[in-house]
Backbone as a ProteinNet text record, in pm:
[ID]
protein_1_A
[PRIMARY]
MQPPATPSGPPAGPSSAPRHDERLTAPRSWWVITALVALSGGLVLLPLGPLPMLAGLIGAGALAAAAVSSYGSARIRVVAGSLVAGDARIPVSALGEAEVLDAEEARAWRSYKADPRAYMLLRSYIPTAVRVLVTDPEDPTPYVYVSTRDPRALVAALDAVRAEAG
[TERTIARY]
12026.8	12049.6	11928.8	11920.7	11794.5	11807.2	11696.3	11692.2	11737.3	11776.4	11821.9	11698.3	11709.7	11594.5	11557	11423.8	11387.9	11322.7	11360	11298.5	11149.8	11069.8	10936.9	10889.3	10986.9	10955.9	11077.5	11079.6	11194.7	11246.7	11375.4	11419.3	11383.6	11336.1	11305.8	11433.1	11485.8	11613.8	11581.1	11692.6	11683.2	11603.4	11612.5	11571.8	11422.3	11369.5	11227.6	11140.8	11210	11147.5	11134	11030	11025.1	11129.8	11205.7	11300.3	11219.3	11108.9	11041.1	10895.7	10803.2	10663.4	10574.7	10506.4	10422.4	10307.5	10194.1	10070.2	10037.2	10000.2	9976.9	9820.7	9774.4	9647.8	9582.6	9452.2	9410.1	9393.2	9402.7	9408.6	9273.1	9270	9152.3	9044.1	9083.6	8979.7	8898.4	8960.1	8878.2	8767.1	8777.8	8689.8	8578.3	8606.9	8507.2	8417.1	8461.5	8393.4	8320.9	8370.2	8296.9	8170	8176.4	8037.5	7954.5	8013.3	7915.2	7856.4	7917.6	7856.2	7745	7759.4	7679.8	7551.2	7566.5	7460.5	7379.8	7453.4	7405.7	7304.1	7358.2	7289.8	7130.1	7141.8	7024.4	6947	6988.8	6918.4	6837.4	6912.3	6842	6719.3	6723.6	6601.6	6512	6553.5	6449.7	6295.5	6278.1	6133.7	6064.7	6139.2	6074.8	6028.9	6070.2	6042.1	6173.1	6156.7	6260.8	6336.3	6284.8	6354.2	6437	6393.5	6468.4	6594.4	6544.8	6654.2	6773.5	6723.5	6837.9	6907.5	6856.1	6907.6	6993.4	6964.1	7046.8	7171.6	7148.3	7257.9	7371.4	7317.8	7413.5	7477.5	7400.3	7454.2	7549.9	7527.6	7622.3	7752.4	7736.9	7824.4	7930.8	7859.8	7928.2	8029	7953.7	8044.1	8145.3	8122.6	8226.2	8343.9	8311	8402.6	8483.6	8421.4	8499.5	8597.8	8541.7	8637.2	8757.3	8743.8	8859.8	8942.6	8876.6	8954.8	9055.2	8999.2	9062.3	9187.3	9162.9	9253.9	9373	9335.4	9427.6	9484.1	9489.8	9546.6	9661.6	9711.3	9860	9958.2	10053.1	10142.1	10285.9	10385.7	10514	10590.7	10665.8	10742.7	10876.3	10958.7	11110.6	11117.9	11080.7	11069.3	11119.7	11210.8	11264.3	11336	11414.1	11504.3	11412.1	11311	11234.2	11165.2	11142.8	11066.9	10911.9	10846.8	10694.8	10616.5	10566	10508.6	10384.2	10278.1	10137.4	10135	10107.3	10088.5	10235.4	10334.8	10449.6	10563.4	10617.6	10721.9	10843	10946.3	11066.1	11183.5	11260.9	11384	11492.9	11550.6	11645.1	11760.1	11787.8	11911.8	11887.4	11744.9	11719	11708.1	11736	11727.4	11865.8	11882.5	11997.1	11986.9	12037.6	12052.1	11920.4	11883.6	11759.4	11782.2	11691.1	11711.7	11601.5	11614.5	11532.6	11472.9	11342.2	11283.3	11203.5	11243.4	11169.3	11039.4	10972.1	10831.6	10843.7	10955.2	10963	11009.9	11105.8	11162.1	11045.9	10966.5	10874.6	10769.2	10727.1	10630.1	10676.8	10804.5	10875.7	10866.2	10905.6	10912.7	10773	10667.2	10548	10459.5	10535.1	10465	10556.3	10626	10701.7	10834.2	10888.6	11005.8	10961.8	10834.9	10788.1	10813	10875.2	10876.6	10755.1	10666.3	10550.7	10583.8	10700.4	10724.9	10765.2	10768.8	10801.6	10685.4	10727.5	10619.7	10613.8	10488	10457.7	10352.1	10395.3	10295.5	10281.1	10198.1	10186.3	10054.2	10078.1	9961.8	9982.2	9905.6	9942.1	9926.1	9868.8	9856.3	9972.5	10085	10199.6	10307.4	10363	10456.7	10604.7	10632.4	10773.5	10780.2	10892.8	10886.8	11035.2	11025	11178.7	11160.1	11269.2	11289.1	11410.3	11380.5	11487.8	11506.5	11614.6	11652.2	11642.8	11583.3	11590.2	11694.6	11771.8	11899.6	11883.1	11781.7	11761.1	11767	11844.1	11857.6	11720.6	11658.5	11534.7	11400.9	11420.2	11289	11299.9	11195.1	11185.6	11152.8	11126.9	11090.8	11225.5	11222.7	11349.7	11365.1	11244.9	11267.4	11133.2	11139.8	11023.5	11007.7	10881.3	10859.1	10767.1	10794.7	10713	10695.9	10572.3	10531.9	10542.7	10622.8	10624.7	10662.3	10587.7	10613.9	10745.6	10821.6	10958.4	11048.1	11091.5	11179	11316.9	11385.1	11513.3	11507.5	11396.2	11393.2	11380.2	11283.3	11293.3	11416.3	11485.6	11611.3	11715.4	11712.2	11808.3	11780.3	11640.4	11611.1	11644.1	11633	11674.6	11849.7	11913.8	12054.7	12105.4	12020	12050	12048.1	11929.2	11915.3	12015.4	12052.3	12158.7	12302.2	12337.1	12456.9	12453.6	12344.8	12319.9	12360.8	12308.6	12313.8	12458	12530.5	12634.5	12751.5
-4602.6	-4658.7	-4708.1	-4689.9	-4729.8	-4863.6	-4932.1	-5080.9	-5059.4	-5160.4	-5175.1	-5154.9	-5075.4	-5071.9	-5188.8	-5238.6	-5348.6	-5308.9	-5364	-5335.7	-5361.1	-5294.6	-5329.8	-5414.1	-5421.8	-5503.9	-5480.8	-5558.7	-5545.9	-5399.7	-5383.1	-5235.2	-5210.8	-5098.2	-5040	-5004	-5071.6	-5051.4	-4940.9	-4883.4	-4794.1	-4871.8	-4978.8	-5029	-5056.2	-5062.2	-5069.7	-4951.6	-4827	-4701.7	-4652.2	-4607.5	-4550.2	-4440.2	-4459.9	-4347.1	-4235.3	-4274.5	-4193	-4240.8	-4155	-4196.1	-4085.7	-4117.7	-4011.5	-4069.1	-3987	-4044	-3949	-4009	-3927.7	-3897.8	-3778	-3749.5	-3677.7	-3694.7	-3632.3	-3461.6	-3382.5	-3249.1	-3206.4	-3078	-3034.2	-3015.1	-2982.9	-2947.9	-3070.6	-3199.1	-3324.4	-3341.2	-3285.4	-3291.9	-3194.8	-3075.2	-2983.3	-3048.8	-3123.5	-3204.8	-3313.2	-3366.3	-3471.9	-3418.3	-3286.9	-3223.9	-3194.5	-3149	-3115.4	-3248.3	-3355.8	-3476.5	-3521.6	-3503.7	-3539.2	-3438.2	-3307.3	-3214.5	-3264	-3305.3	-3350.9	-3465.4	-3553.5	-3678.2	-3647.7	-3542.4	-3484.2	-3433.6	-3348.4	-3264.6	-3371.9	-3464.6	-3563	-3641.7	-3645.7	-3714.2	-3609.9	-3485.6	-3400.3	-3396.5	-3430.5	-3440.8	-3536.9	-3657.9	-3760.1	-3733.4	-3614	-3574.4	-3574.3	-3517.9	-3478.1	-3605.6	-3714	-3838.3	-3886	-3920.4	-3961.4	-3865.4	-3736	-3636.5	-3645	-3670.6	-3686.4	-3821.4	-3908.1	-4053.6	-4029.9	-3956	-3922.3	-3860.7	-3751.2	-3673	-3755.1	-3823.3	-3914.5	-4024.7	-4090.7	-4200.7	-4162	-4057.1	-4004.9	-3935.3	-3885.5	-3826.8	-3919.9	-4034.6	-4156	-4226.9	-4246.9	-4313.2	-4231.1	-4107	-4014.3	-4014.8	-3990.2	-3963.5	-4094.6	-4218.3	-4348.5	-4360.4	-4317.4	-4318.1	-4223.5	-4106.5	-3999.6	-4040.1	-4120.3	-4134.2	-4266.2	-4364.7	-4479.7	-4448.1	-4361.9	-4311	-4238.9	-4151.5	-4077.6	-4154	-4280.4	-4336.8	-4407.6	-4381.4	-4438.2	-4392.7	-4496.3	-4454.3	-4492.8	-4416	-4438.4	-4445.1	-4562.2	-4567	-4646.4	-4592.5	-4669.5	-4720.9	-4836.9	-4918.1	-5074.6	-5088	-5230.2	-5264.6	-5176.4	-5237.3	-5243.8	-5188	-5201.6	-5070.7	-5055	-4938.3	-4997.1	-4941.9	-4979.9	-4875.1	-4904.5	-4793.4	-4846.2	-4816.1	-4879.9	-5016.3	-5108.4	-5246.9	-5314.6	-5244.7	-5304.3	-5292.8	-5396.9	-5398.1	-5445.4	-5366.1	-5410.6	-5378.6	-5487.4	-5473.9	-5376.3	-5303.8	-5192	-5255.6	-5378.9	-5459.4	-5492.3	-5493.9	-5517.8	-5394.8	-5288.5	-5164.8	-5095.5	-5031.9	-4948.2	-4802.5	-4736.7	-4576.3	-4518.8	-4438	-4353.7	-4213.6	-4174.4	-4045.4	-3957.2	-3830.2	-3740.4	-3668.3	-3666.1	-3629.2	-3497.4	-3394.9	-3250.5	-3274	-3180.4	-3186.6	-3218.7	-3155.9	-3200.8	-3331	-3368.9	-3508	-3606	-3594.1	-3684.2	-3697.6	-3574.7	-3590.8	-3687.4	-3670	-3745	-3894.9	-3926.6	-4076.2	-4135.9	-4062.9	-4116.1	-4117.8	-4062.3	-4079.9	-4127.5	-4048.7	-4120.2	-4212	-4162.5	-4265.7	-4385.7	-4384.9	-4497.8	-4643.5	-4721	-4860.2	-4928.2	-5007.8	-5059.7	-5183.3	-5223.1	-5331.5	-5274.3	-5143.7	-5066.8	-5071.9	-5076	-5044.1	-4886.5	-4857.1	-4709.3	-4674.2	-4600.9	-4540.1	-4397.5	-4351.4	-4248.5	-4148.9	-4039.7	-3947.4	-3821.6	-3797.6	-3690	-3547.4	-3537.8	-3410.1	-3374.3	-3480.9	-3464.8	-3443.2	-3304.3	-3289.1	-3364.4	-3391.1	-3457.6	-3593.2	-3672.8	-3803.6	-3857.2	-3993.1	-4051.9	-4178.2	-4210.4	-4330.5	-4413.3	-4527.2	-4617.9	-4739.5	-4751.7	-4887.4	-5013	-5123.1	-5250.8	-5337.6	-5381.6	-5431.4	-5601.8	-5635	-5789.4	-5851.7	-5953.7	-6019.2	-6100.3	-6146.9	-6220.3	-6141.1	-6013.9	-5939.7	-5862	-5878.7	-5827.5	-5685.1	-5604.3	-5483.1	-5388.1	-5298.7	-5214.3	-5126.1	-5047.7	-4969.8	-4937.9	-4856.3	-4820.6	-4656.3	-4617.1	-4493.4	-4447.3	-4363.6	-4319.8	-4188.5	-4137	-3979.7	-3959.8	-3828.7	-3794.5	-3644.1	-3595.1	-3443.2	-3401.5	-3514.1	-3476.7	-3557.2	-3567.1	-3664.3	-3666	-3559.8	-3559.4	-3637.7	-3625	-3691.9	-3846.1	-3881.9	-4018.6	-4095.4	-4012.8	-4069.2	-4063.1	-3959.5	-3978.5	-4101.4	-4117.8	-4243.4	-4367.2	-4380.3	-4501.4	-4520.1	-4396.2	-4411	-4435.1	-4394.5	-4420.5	-4567.8	-4619.8	-4780.2	-4856.4	-4803.3	-4892.5	-4866.3	-4757.3	-4737.6	-4825.2	-4823.7	-4896.7	-5042.1	-5093.8	-5245.7	-5285.1	-5192	-5225.4	-5135.6
16424.3	16293.1	16240	16095.9	16015.8	15963.8	15956.2	15898.1	15746.9	15700.6	15551.1	15472.3	15362.7	15261.1	15199.4	15193.7	15100.1	14994.8	14885.8	14753.4	14760.5	14699.9	14687.4	14557	14480.2	14365.9	14272.3	14162.9	14078.1	14038	14028.6	13994.1	13855.9	13831.3	13699.5	13651	13566	13488.1	13378.5	13323.2	13221.3	13078.1	13058.4	12947.3	12952.4	13073.2	13090.7	13092.5	13111.8	13098.6	12966.3	12912.1	12753.6	12759.9	12653.5	12608.5	12522.6	12467.1	12361.6	12386	12394	12403.7	12348.7	12229.4	12172.2	12104.8	12123.2	12067.2	11965.4	11825.3	11725.1	11704	11776.8	11788.5	11681.6	11648.5	11526.1	11571.1	11446.6	11469.8	11536.2	11590.8	11634.9	11545.4	11421.5	11314.3	11299.1	11307.5	11283.7	11421.2	11514.1	11623.6	11587.7	11527.5	11480.2	11375.8	11277.2	11182.1	11256.8	11357.7	11430.9	11480.4	11539.5	11595	11476.2	11364	11264.1	11200.9	11215	11160.7	11257.8	11373.3	11484.2	11459	11437.1	11416.1	11295.3	11176.1	11059.6	11100.3	11162.5	11215.4	11279.2	11350.5	11420.5	11335.2	11229.1	11146.2	11035.2	11007.1	10915	10969.5	11104.6	11171	11228.5	11222.5	11280.5	11233.5	11114.9	11058.6	11140.6	11193.2	11251.6	11389.9	11449.3	11571.2	11668.4	11795.2	11878.4	11934.5	11951.9	12003.2	11896	11783.8	11671.2	11635.2	11644.7	11630.2	11728.2	11864.5	11966	11946.3	11908	11867.7	11741.1	11638.7	11542.2	11573.2	11653.9	11676.2	11790.4	11879	11961.1	11883.8	11798.8	11721.5	11614.3	11533.1	11445.9	11515.4	11632.9	11714.7	11758.1	11800.8	11866.5	11759.6	11655.2	11536.7	11492.5	11462.1	11422.3	11511.9	11662.5	11765.7	11774.3	11757.7	11744.4	11651.1	11518.7	11404.9	11433	11458.7	11491	11606.2	11708	11826.4	11786.6	11710.7	11664.4	11575.5	11471.3	11397.9	11464	11560.1	11623.5	11742.9	11771.3	11881.3	11852.1	11752.5	11697.2	11805.2	11830.5	11947.4	11905.3	11927	11899.2	12023.8	12052.2	12162	12156.4	12214.5	12229.5	12361.5	12381.9	12508.3	12512.5	12617.8	12624.1	12514.3	12442.9	12339.7	12205.4	12192.4	12081.7	12041.6	11910.5	11864.9	11832.8	11907.6	11912.1	11818.6	11694.8	11609.5	11567.2	11621.8	11593.6	11647.9	11551.2	11578.7	11573.4	11526.9	11502.6	11614	11643.2	11762.1	11697.5	11675.3	11614.7	11710.7	11730.3	11816.2	11754.9	11832.2	11778.4	11722	11754.3	11703.6	11558.5	11497.1	11366.3	11285.9	11351.9	11274.8	11250.9	11133.1	11121.5	11131.7	11061.4	11068.2	11073.2	11149.6	11152.9	11089.8	10991.3	10937.8	10953.9	11007.2	11028.1	10906.1	10862.9	10754.4	10791	10700.3	10708.8	10634.5	10644.4	10562.5	10423.7	10359.1	10194.9	10180.3	10253.6	10230.8	10284.7	10401.6	10440.4	10330.4	10267.7	10164.8	10055.5	10014.6	9907.4	9942.6	10076.8	10117.7	10149.1	10150.4	10164	10035.3	9920	9788.6	9678.7	9597	9488	9512.8	9638.5	9687.3	9774.4	9797.8	9882.6	9831.7	9917.7	9872.6	9935.8	9840.1	9901.4	9994.3	10000	10111.7	10256.5	10257.6	10380	10477.5	10605.4	10720.6	10734.5	10723.7	10732.4	10814	10926.3	11037.6	10997.1	10893.5	10850.1	10887.7	10914.2	10941.1	10856.7	10765.3	10649.4	10727.3	10833.2	10916.9	11002	10993.1	11072.3	10975	10960.2	10824.7	10835.8	10965.7	10958.3	11005.3	10989.1	11006.1	11030.3	11044.1	11066	10982.1	10898.2	10827.1	10877.2	10925.3	10977.5	10886.8	10850.2	10778.4	10858.9	10804.5	10858.2	10806.1	10895.4	10878.2	10884.4	10926.8	10965.1	10808.9	10783.7	10656.2	10629	10754.9	10736.1	10698.3	10717.4	10705.8	10570.8	10487.2	10366.8	10352.5	10476.6	10503.3	10485.4	10374.9	10362.9	10454.5	10512.2	10620.5	10685.8	10784.6	10872.4	10863	10813.1	10806.4	10915.4	11000.4	11101.3	11134.6	11096.4	11124.6	11259.6	11292.4	11440.1	11441.3	11552.3	11564.2	11617.6	11673.4	11722.7	11671.5	11543.9	11497.2	11552.8	11596.2	11653.5	11787.1	11872.9	11990.2	11958.8	11858.8	11844.4	11787.6	11699.8	11655.1	11782.6	11857.3	11998.5	12070.8	12085.2	12163.8	12117.9	11990.9	11898	11911.1	11893.9	11923.4	12063.3	12164.5	12317.5	12328.2	12292.1	12300.1	12237.5	12103.8	12022.3	12121	12152.1	12222.7	12354.7	12429.9	12557.8	12518.3	12420.8	12386.9	12339.5	12288.2	12213.6	12237.5
[MASK]
++++++++++++++++++++++++++++++++++++++++++++++++++++++++++++++++++++++++++++++++++++++++++++++++++++++++++++++++++++++++++++++++++++++++++++++++++++++++++++++++++++++

């Protein structure tokens, strides 16, 4: 006879596990440019000697890498009944229909169709996106535009959370 199992902590319910988790990383070509910026920083200080050149190389490389890394650290998650896109955390209950945008539609919604009141987490190097209507009458934001490499998975995750809640 085995002793009864004792839980080691609170059970991880389906609502606490991320349904969708994506990081919008910068393209590889940006890292090549970062290396070239570091090299340029070193070359600018080369006439001053080897130590200033090394300091310029390291300093310019560190600054460029920090800039690329911070821009490429945007994250999209559907977790605990909310859409987390960058700094925004929006309950799925305040969201309406989600629309998958192909490359052409995504370009249109981030340019001439864009509403300045919309929340946009956009990365121009990612061609596809999702547009989700905001149904909360208290919120002046008409929709949320989120660049994503897998728009169908993001819409499916939002629909799954919505179905689970209601």
